[in-house]
The first five atom37 places (N, CA, C, CB, O) and aatype in JSON, in Angstrom:
{
  "aatype": [20, 20, 20, 20, 20, 20, 20, 20, 20, 20, 20, 20, 20, 20, 20, 20, 20, 20, 20, 20, 20, 20, 20, 20, 20, 20, 20, 20, 20, 20, 20, 20, 20, 20, 20, 20, 20, 20, 20, 20, 20, 20, 20, 20, 20, 20, 20, 20, 20, 20, 20, 20, 20, 20, 20, 20, 20, 20, 20, 20, 20, 20, 20, 20, 20, 20, 20, 20, 20, 20, 20, 20, 20, 20, 20, 20, 20, 20, 20, 20, 20, 20, 20, 20, 20, 20, 20, 20, 20, 20, 20, 20, 20, 20, 20, 20, 20],
  "atom_mask": [
    [1, 1, 1, 1, 1],
    [1, 1, 1, 1, 1],
    [1, 1, 1, 1, 1],
    [1, 1, 1, 1, 1],
    [1, 1, 1, 1, 1],
    [1, 1, 1, 1, 1],
    [1, 1, 1, 1, 1],
    [1, 1, 1, 1, 1],
    [1, 1, 1, 1, 1],
    [1, 1, 1, 1, 1],
    [1, 1, 1, 1, 1],
    [1, 1, 1, 1, 1],
    [1, 1, 1, 1, 1],
    [1, 1, 1, 1, 1],
    [1, 1, 1, 1, 1],
    [1, 1, 1, 1, 1],
    [1, 1, 1, 1, 1],
    [1, 1, 1, 1, 1],
    [1, 1, 1, 1, 1],
    [1, 1, 1, 1, 1],
    [1, 1, 1, 1, 1],
    [1, 1, 1, 1, 1],
    [1, 1, 1, 1, 1],
    [1, 1, 1, 1, 1],
    [1, 1, 1, 1, 1],
    [1, 1, 1, 1, 1],
    [1, 1, 1, 1, 1],
    [1, 1, 1, 1, 1],
    [1, 1, 1, 1, 1],
    [1, 1, 1, 1, 1],
    [1, 1, 1, 1, 1],
    [1, 1, 1, 1, 1],
    [1, 1, 1, 1, 1],
    [1, 1, 1, 1, 1],
    [1, 1, 1, 1, 1],
    [1, 1, 1, 1, 1],
    [1, 1, 1, 1, 1],
    [1, 1, 1, 1, 1],
    [1, 1, 1, 1, 1],
    [1, 1, 1, 1, 1],
    [1, 1, 1, 1, 1],
    [1, 1, 1, 1, 1],
    [1, 1, 1, 1, 1],
    [1, 1, 1, 1, 1],
    [1, 1, 1, 1, 1],
    [1, 1, 1, 1, 1],
    [1, 1, 1, 1, 1],
    [1, 1, 1, 1, 1],
    [1, 1, 1, 1, 1],
    [1, 1, 1, 1, 1],
    [1, 1, 1, 1, 1],
    [1, 1, 1, 1, 1],
    [1, 1, 1, 1, 1],
    [1, 1, 1, 1, 1],
    [1, 1, 1, 1, 1],
    [1, 1, 1, 1, 1],
    [1, 1, 1, 1, 1],
    [1, 1, 1, 1, 1],
    [1, 1, 1, 1, 1],
    [1, 1, 1, 1, 1],
    [1, 1, 1, 1, 1],
    [1, 1, 1, 1, 1],
    [1, 1, 1, 1, 1],
    [1, 1, 1, 1, 1],
    [1, 1, 1, 1, 1],
    [1, 1, 1, 1, 1],
    [1, 1, 1, 1, 1],
    [1, 1, 1, 1, 1],
    [1, 1, 1, 1, 1],
    [1, 1, 1, 1, 1],
    [1, 1, 1, 1, 1],
    [1, 1, 1, 1, 1],
    [1, 1, 1, 1, 1],
    [1, 1, 1, 1, 1],
    [1, 1, 1, 1, 1],
    [1, 1, 1, 1, 1],
    [1, 1, 1, 1, 1],
    [1, 1, 1, 1, 1],
    [1, 1, 1, 1, 1],
    [1, 1, 1, 1, 1],
    [1, 1, 1, 1, 1],
    [1, 1, 1, 1, 1],
    [1, 1, 1, 1, 1],
    [1, 1, 1, 1, 1],
    [1, 1, 1, 1, 1],
    [1, 1, 1, 1, 1],
    [1, 1, 1, 1, 1],
    [1, 1, 1, 1, 1],
    [1, 1, 1, 1, 1],
    [1, 1, 1, 1, 1],
    [1, 1, 1, 1, 1],
    [1, 1, 1, 1, 1],
    [1, 1, 1, 1, 1],
    [1, 1, 1, 1, 1],
    [1, 1, 1, 1, 1],
    [1, 1, 1, 1, 1],
    [1, 1, 1, 1, 1]
  ],
  "atom_positions": [
    [[-123.46, 97.12, -76.89], [-123.42, 97.49, -78.28], [-122.08, 97.26, -78.94], [-123.79, 98.91, -78.42], [-122.01, 96.88, -80.11]],
    [[-121.0, 97.48, -78.19], [-119.66, 97.29, -78.76], [-119.43, 95.83, -79.11], [-118.57, 97.78, -77.78], [-118.87, 95.51, -80.17]],
    [[-119.87, 94.93, -78.23], [-119.7, 93.5, -78.51], [-120.43, 93.1, -79.78], [-120.2, 92.66, -77.33], [-119.89, 92.33, -80.58]],
    [[-121.64, 93.6, -79.97], [-122.4, 93.28, -81.18], [-121.69, 93.79, -82.43], [-123.81, 93.88, -81.11], [-121.61, 93.08, -83.43]],
    [[-121.18, 95.01, -82.37], [-120.48, 95.58, -83.51], [-119.21, 94.81, -83.81], [-120.16, 97.06, -83.26], [-118.92, 94.51, -84.97]],
    [[-118.45, 94.48, -82.77], [-117.22, 93.72, -82.98], [-117.49, 92.34, -83.54], [-116.45, 93.6, -81.68], [-116.75, 91.84, -84.39]],
    [[-118.57, 91.72, -83.08], [-118.93, 90.41, -83.62], [-119.21, 90.5, -85.12], [-120.16, 89.84, -82.88], [-118.78, 89.63, -85.88]],
    [[-119.91, 91.54, -85.54], [-120.21, 91.73, -86.96], [-118.94, 92.04, -87.75], [-121.22, 92.85, -87.14], [-118.71, 91.45, -88.8]],
    [[-118.15, 92.97, -87.26], [-116.97, 93.41, -88.0], [-115.87, 92.37, -88.09], [-116.43, 94.65, -87.38], [-115.03, 92.43, -88.99]],
    [[-115.86, 91.41, -87.17], [-114.82, 90.39, -87.2], [-115.22, 89.18, -88.05], [-114.5, 89.93, -85.8], [-114.44, 88.24, -88.2]],
    [[-116.43, 89.19, -88.59], [-116.82, 88.12, -89.51], [-116.04, 88.28, -90.81], [-118.36, 88.13, -89.78], [-115.67, 89.39, -91.2]],
    [[-115.81, 87.16, -91.47], [-115.04, 87.14, -92.71], [-115.51, 88.19, -93.71], [-115.11, 85.77, -93.33], [-116.68, 88.21, -94.09]],
    [[-114.62, 89.04, -94.12], [-114.79, 90.05, -95.16], [-115.6, 91.28, -94.78], [-115.42, 89.43, -96.32], [-115.74, 92.19, -95.6]],
    [[-116.14, 91.36, -93.57], [-116.94, 92.53, -93.19], [-116.14, 93.83, -93.29], [-117.48, 92.37, -91.77], [-116.56, 94.78, -93.94]],
    [[-114.98, 93.86, -92.65], [-114.15, 95.07, -92.68], [-113.68, 95.38, -94.09], [-112.95, 94.91, -91.75], [-113.64, 96.54, -94.5]],
    [[-113.33, 94.34, -94.83], [-112.84, 94.52, -96.19], [-113.93, 95.14, -97.07], [-112.37, 93.16, -96.79], [-113.66, 96.05, -97.85]],
    [[-115.16, 94.65, -96.95], [-116.29, 95.2, -97.71], [-116.47, 96.68, -97.38], [-117.59, 94.43, -97.41], [-116.59, 97.51, -98.29]],
    [[-116.48, 97.02, -96.11], [-116.68, 98.42, -95.71], [-115.54, 99.31, -96.19], [-116.81, 98.52, -94.19], [-115.77, 100.44, -96.62]],
    [[-114.32, 98.8, -96.12], [-113.16, 99.58, -96.55], [-113.2, 99.84, -98.05], [-111.87, 98.85, -96.18], [-112.95, 100.96, -98.5]],
    [[-113.5, 98.81, -98.82], [-113.59, 98.96, -100.28], [-114.69, 99.96, -100.65], [-113.86, 97.59, -100.95], [-114.49, 100.83, -101.5]],
    [[-115.83, 99.82, -100.0], [-116.94, 100.73, -100.3], [-116.61, 102.17, -99.93], [-118.2, 100.29, -99.57], [-116.98, 103.1, -100.64]],
    [[-115.91, 102.36, -98.82], [-115.52, 103.7, -98.41], [-114.53, 104.31, -99.39], [-114.92, 103.67, -97.0], [-114.66, 105.47, -99.76]],
    [[-113.56, 103.54, -99.81], [-112.53, 104.06, -100.71], [-113.09, 104.38, -102.09], [-111.4, 103.07, -100.84], [-112.65, 105.34, -102.72]],
    [[-114.05, 103.6, -102.57], [-114.66, 103.87, -103.87], [-115.51, 105.13, -103.82], [-115.51, 102.67, -104.33], [-115.63, 105.85, -104.81]],
    [[-116.1, 105.39, -102.67], [-116.89, 106.6, -102.45], [-118.04, 106.77, -103.43], [-115.99, 107.81, -102.53], [-118.52, 107.88, -103.66]],
    [[-118.49, 105.66, -104.01], [-119.64, 105.62, -104.9], [-120.37, 104.31, -104.65], [-119.2, 105.74, -106.4], [-119.78, 103.35, -104.16]],
    [[-121.65, 104.27, -104.97], [-122.36, 102.99, -104.83], [-121.71, 101.92, -105.71], [-123.84, 103.15, -105.21], [-121.19, 102.21, -106.78]],
    [[-121.76, 100.69, -105.23], [-121.17, 99.57, -105.97], [-122.22, 98.49, -106.21], [-119.96, 98.98, -105.22], [-123.05, 98.22, -105.35]],
    [[-122.16, 97.88, -107.37], [-123.02, 96.74, -107.65], [-122.4, 95.51, -107.02], [-123.21, 96.55, -109.18], [-121.2, 95.47, -106.75]],
    [[-123.22, 94.5, -106.79], [-122.78, 93.28, -106.14], [-121.59, 92.66, -106.86], [-123.92, 92.27, -106.07], [-120.59, 92.31, -106.23]],
    [[-121.68, 92.53, -108.18], [-120.61, 91.89, -108.95], [-119.28, 92.65, -108.83], [-121.01, 91.78, -110.43], [-118.22, 92.04, -108.75]],
    [[-119.36, 93.98, -108.82], [-118.14, 94.78, -108.66], [-117.54, 94.6, -107.27], [-118.42, 96.27, -108.92], [-116.33, 94.46, -107.12]],
    [[-118.4, 94.59, -106.28], [-117.95, 94.4, -104.9], [-117.32, 93.03, -104.72], [-119.12, 94.58, -103.93], [-116.3, 92.89, -104.05]],
    [[-117.92, 92.02, -105.32], [-117.4, 90.65, -105.23], [-115.98, 90.58, -105.81], [-118.33, 89.67, -105.98], [-115.1, 89.94, -105.23]],
    [[-115.76, 91.23, -106.95], [-114.44, 91.24, -107.57], [-113.42, 91.99, -106.7], [-114.51, 91.88, -108.96], [-112.29, 91.52, -106.5]],
    [[-113.83, 93.14, -106.19], [-112.91, 93.97, -105.4], [-112.52, 93.32, -104.08], [-113.52, 95.32, -105.14], [-111.39, 93.48, -103.61]],
    [[-113.45, 92.6, -103.48], [-113.2, 91.96, -102.19], [-112.58, 90.58, -102.38], [-114.49, 91.84, -101.38], [-111.94, 90.05, -101.47]],
    [[-112.76, 90.01, -103.57], [-112.22, 88.7, -103.91], [-112.7, 87.62, -102.94], [-110.69, 88.75, -103.91], [-111.93, 87.0, -102.21]],
    [[-114.02, 87.43, -102.96], [-114.63, 86.44, -102.08], [-115.81, 85.79, -102.81], [-115.1, 87.09, -100.74], [-116.21, 86.22, -103.89]],
    [[-116.35, 84.76, -102.2], [-117.47, 84.05, -102.81], [-118.74, 84.88, -102.77], [-117.69, 82.7, -102.1], [-118.89, 85.78, -101.94]],
    [[-119.65, 84.58, -103.66], [-120.95, 85.26, -103.69], [-121.7, 85.05, -102.38], [-121.8, 84.76, -104.87], [-122.35, 85.96, -101.88]],
    [[-121.6, 83.85, -101.84], [-122.3, 83.53, -100.6], [-121.81, 84.42, -99.46], [-122.11, 82.06, -100.23], [-122.62, 84.98, -98.71]],
    [[-120.5, 84.54, -99.32], [-119.94, 85.35, -98.24], [-120.32, 86.82, -98.42], [-118.41, 85.21, -98.19], [-120.74, 87.46, -97.46]],
    [[-120.17, 87.34, -99.62], [-120.5, 88.75, -99.87], [-121.98, 89.0, -99.59], [-120.15, 89.15, -101.33], [-122.34, 89.99, -98.95]],
    [[-122.83, 88.11, -100.06], [-124.26, 88.25, -99.85], [-124.63, 88.26, -98.37], [-125.01, 87.14, -100.57], [-125.4, 89.1, -97.92]],
    [[-124.07, 87.32, -97.62], [-124.35, 87.25, -96.18], [-123.89, 88.51, -95.46], [-123.67, 86.03, -95.56], [-124.62, 89.09, -94.66]],
    [[-122.66, 88.94, -95.76], [-122.12, 90.11, -95.09], [-122.93, 91.35, -95.42], [-120.67, 90.32, -95.45], [-123.21, 92.15, -94.53]],
    [[-123.3, 91.53, -96.69], [-124.07, 92.7, -97.06], [-125.41, 92.72, -96.32], [-124.3, 92.73, -98.57], [-125.84, 93.78, -95.86]],
    [[-126.07, 91.59, -96.21], [-127.34, 91.53, -95.48], [-127.15, 91.88, -94.01], [-127.97, 90.12, -95.61], [-127.96, 92.6, -93.43]],
    [[-126.07, 91.37, -93.41], [-125.8, 91.66, -92.01], [-125.43, 93.13, -91.81], [-124.66, 90.77, -91.49], [-125.91, 93.77, -90.87]],
    [[-124.6, 93.66, -92.68], [-124.21, 95.07, -92.58], [-125.4, 95.98, -92.8], [-123.11, 95.39, -93.6], [-125.51, 97.03, -92.16]],
    [[-126.3, 95.6, -93.71], [-127.51, 96.38, -93.94], [-128.42, 96.33, -92.7], [-128.26, 95.86, -95.18], [-128.98, 97.35, -92.29]],
    [[-128.55, 95.16, -92.1], [-129.39, 95.0, -90.91], [-128.88, 95.84, -89.74], [-129.45, 93.52, -90.5], [-129.66, 96.26, -88.89]],
    [[-127.57, 96.09, -89.7], [-126.97, 96.9, -88.64], [-126.84, 98.38, -89.02], [-125.6, 96.34, -88.28], [-126.26, 99.16, -88.27]],
    [[-127.38, 98.76, -90.17], [-127.37, 100.16, -90.57], [-126.05, 100.68, -91.06], [-127.8, 100.98, -89.44], [-125.81, 101.89, -91.04]],
    [[-125.17, 99.78, -91.52], [-123.86, 100.21, -92.02], [-123.8, 100.28, -93.54], [-122.8, 99.27, -91.51], [-122.9, 100.9, -94.1]],
    [[-124.75, 99.63, -94.2], [-124.82, 99.58, -95.66], [-126.28, 99.78, -96.07], [-124.24, 98.22, -96.22], [-127.19, 99.31, -95.4]],
    [[-126.48, 100.48, -97.17], [-127.82, 100.6, -97.74], [-127.85, 99.92, -99.1], [-128.25, 102.09, -97.85], [-126.86, 99.91, -99.84]],
    [[-128.99, 99.37, -99.4], [-129.21, 98.67, -100.67], [-130.24, 99.47, -101.45], [-129.69, 97.18, -100.44], [-131.3, 99.82, -100.92]],
    [[-129.93, 99.77, -102.72], [-130.85, 100.53, -103.57], [-131.07, 99.79, -104.88], [-130.31, 101.95, -103.84], [-130.11, 99.36, -105.52]],
    [[-132.33, 99.65, -105.26], [-132.66, 99.04, -106.55], [-132.79, 100.17, -107.55], [-133.97, 98.19, -106.47], [-133.58, 101.09, -107.38]],
    [[-132.01, 100.07, -108.61], [-131.98, 101.08, -109.66], [-133.01, 100.69, -110.72], [-130.54, 101.23, -110.28], [-133.1, 99.52, -111.1]],
    [[-133.78, 101.64, -111.18], [-134.81, 101.38, -112.18], [-134.24, 100.85, -113.48], [-135.6, 102.63, -112.45], [-133.03, 100.76, -113.66]],
    [[-135.12, 100.52, -114.36], [-134.71, 99.99, -115.65], [-135.12, 98.54, -115.76], [-133.19, 100.13, -115.85], [-135.63, 97.95, -114.81]],
    [[-134.91, 97.97, -116.93], [-135.34, 96.61, -117.2], [-134.63, 95.55, -116.39], [-135.16, 96.32, -118.63], [-135.19, 94.48, -116.14]],
    [[-133.4, 95.81, -115.98], [-132.6, 94.78, -115.3], [-132.74, 94.8, -113.78], [-131.15, 94.94, -115.67], [-132.29, 93.88, -113.11]],
    [[-133.36, 95.85, -113.23], [-133.46, 96.0, -111.78], [-132.11, 95.8, -111.09], [-134.47, 95.0, -111.22], [-131.95, 94.91, -110.26]],
    [[-131.17, 96.63, -111.43], [-129.84, 96.57, -110.85], [-129.88, 97.02, -109.39], [-128.87, 97.45, -111.65], [-130.65, 97.9, -109.01]],
    [[-129.04, 96.4, -108.59], [-128.95, 96.73, -107.17], [-127.57, 97.31, -106.89], [-129.21, 95.48, -106.29], [-126.55, 96.78, -107.34]],
    [[-127.55, 98.39, -106.13], [-126.3, 99.01, -105.71], [-126.26, 99.1, -104.2], [-126.14, 100.41, -106.34], [-127.29, 99.19, -103.54]],
    [[-125.04, 99.05, -103.67], [-124.82, 99.13, -102.23], [-123.94, 100.33, -101.92], [-124.18, 97.83, -101.69], [-122.99, 100.63, -102.63]],
    [[-124.29, 101.01, -100.83], [-123.54, 102.19, -100.38], [-123.34, 102.09, -98.88], [-124.28, 103.52, -100.76], [-124.1, 101.43, -98.17]],
    [[-122.3, 102.77, -98.4], [-122.13, 102.86, -96.96], [-123.0, 104.0, -96.44], [-120.64, 103.07, -96.57], [-123.33, 104.93, -97.17]],
    [[-123.35, 103.92, -95.17], [-124.19, 104.93, -94.54], [-123.32, 106.03, -93.9], [-125.12, 104.29, -93.48], [-122.09, 105.92, -93.86]],
    [[-123.98, 107.06, -93.42], [-123.26, 108.13, -92.71], [-122.56, 107.58, -91.47], [-124.22, 109.27, -92.31], [-121.45, 108.0, -91.14]],
    [[-123.2, 106.64, -90.78], [-122.58, 106.01, -89.61], [-121.28, 105.31, -89.99], [-123.54, 105.02, -88.96], [-120.29, 105.39, -89.27]],
    [[-121.3, 104.64, -91.13], [-120.09, 103.93, -91.58], [-118.99, 104.92, -91.93], [-120.4, 103.04, -92.79], [-117.82, 104.67, -91.67]],
    [[-119.38, 106.06, -92.53], [-118.39, 107.1, -92.84], [-117.65, 107.55, -91.58], [-119.06, 108.3, -93.52], [-116.45, 107.79, -91.61]],
    [[-118.38, 107.66, -90.47], [-117.74, 108.08, -89.22], [-116.9, 106.95, -88.62], [-118.79, 108.55, -88.2], [-115.98, 107.21, -87.85]],
    [[-117.21, 105.72, -88.98], [-116.45, 104.56, -88.5], [-115.18, 104.33, -89.34], [-117.33, 103.31, -88.53], [-114.24, 103.68, -88.88]],
    [[-115.16, 104.85, -90.56], [-114.06, 104.6, -91.5], [-112.67, 104.94, -90.96], [-114.29, 105.38, -92.74], [-111.75, 104.14, -91.16]],
    [[-112.47, 106.07, -90.28], [-111.12, 106.35, -89.76], [-110.66, 105.3, -88.74], [-111.09, 107.74, -89.11], [-109.47, 105.0, -88.64]],
    [[-111.6, 104.76, -87.99], [-111.26, 103.72, -87.01], [-110.84, 102.45, -87.73], [-112.45, 103.44, -86.07], [-109.86, 101.8, -87.35]],
    [[-111.58, 102.09, -88.77], [-111.23, 100.91, -89.57], [-109.86, 101.11, -90.22], [-112.31, 100.64, -90.65], [-109.03, 100.2, -90.21]],
    [[-109.63, 102.31, -90.78], [-108.34, 102.6, -91.42], [-107.2, 102.5, -90.41], [-108.35, 103.99, -92.07], [-106.13, 101.98, -90.73]],
    [[-107.42, 103.0, -89.21], [-106.35, 102.93, -88.2], [-106.02, 101.49, -87.84], [-106.76, 103.71, -86.94], [-104.87, 101.17, -87.53]],
    [[-107.02, 100.61, -87.87], [-106.78, 99.2, -87.62], [-105.9, 98.61, -88.72], [-108.11, 98.43, -87.52], [-104.95, 97.88, -88.43]],
    [[-106.22, 98.91, -89.98], [-105.39, 98.44, -91.1], [-103.97, 99.0, -91.0], [-106.03, 98.85, -92.45], [-103.01, 98.28, -91.22]],
    [[-103.84, 100.3, -90.65], [-102.52, 100.92, -90.5], [-101.73, 100.24, -89.38], [-102.66, 102.42, -90.2], [-100.52, 100.01, -89.53]],
    [[-102.39, 99.92, -88.29], [-101.74, 99.27, -87.16], [-101.19, 97.91, -87.58], [-102.72, 99.11, -85.98], [-100.06, 97.55, -87.22]],
    [[-101.98, 97.15, -88.33], [-101.54, 95.83, -88.8], [-100.33, 95.97, -89.73], [-102.7, 95.08, -89.53], [-99.37, 95.2, -89.63]],
    [[-100.38, 96.96, -90.63], [-99.25, 97.2, -91.55], [-97.98, 97.53, -90.78], [-99.58, 98.34, -92.52], [-96.91, 97.01, -91.11]],
    [[-98.08, 98.38, -89.77], [-96.89, 98.77, -89.0], [-96.31, 97.57, -88.24], [-97.24, 99.89, -88.02], [-95.09, 97.43, -88.13]],
    [[-97.18, 96.73, -87.72], [-96.72, 95.53, -86.99], [-95.99, 94.58, -87.94], [-97.92, 94.81, -86.33], [-95.0, 93.97, -87.55]],
    [[-96.47, 94.46, -89.16], [-95.86, 93.52, -90.11], [-94.5, 94.01, -90.6], [-96.79, 93.28, -91.3], [-93.7, 93.23, -91.1]],
    [[-94.24, 95.31, -90.46], [-92.95, 95.88, -90.86], [-91.84, 95.5, -89.89], [-93.05, 97.41, -90.95], [-90.67, 95.47, -90.28]],
    [[-92.18, 95.21, -88.68], [-91.18, 94.9, -87.64], [-90.75, 93.47, -87.66], [-91.7, 95.23, -86.27], [-89.91, 93.06, -86.86]]
  ]
}
């Protein structure tokens, strides 16, 4: 299981997407997520589908005429967030030296 998770999280922008979503602490629309992560639509779309398939992100269609879609992190991702943050902190500390 760890190998599968690491394979997913090491794909381009996976960690960044999860970190942004965790910090916003609210559901995000695709366009907002794309801007915040600063990546192509293709990459964001692929990662969101993969993260959803692994139970780390949920996709919700909001009612109304436009059928807006929002993405949120799951409870499992919330418990993973401190680990992701520690990885970012570790990289920052290494770059200081």
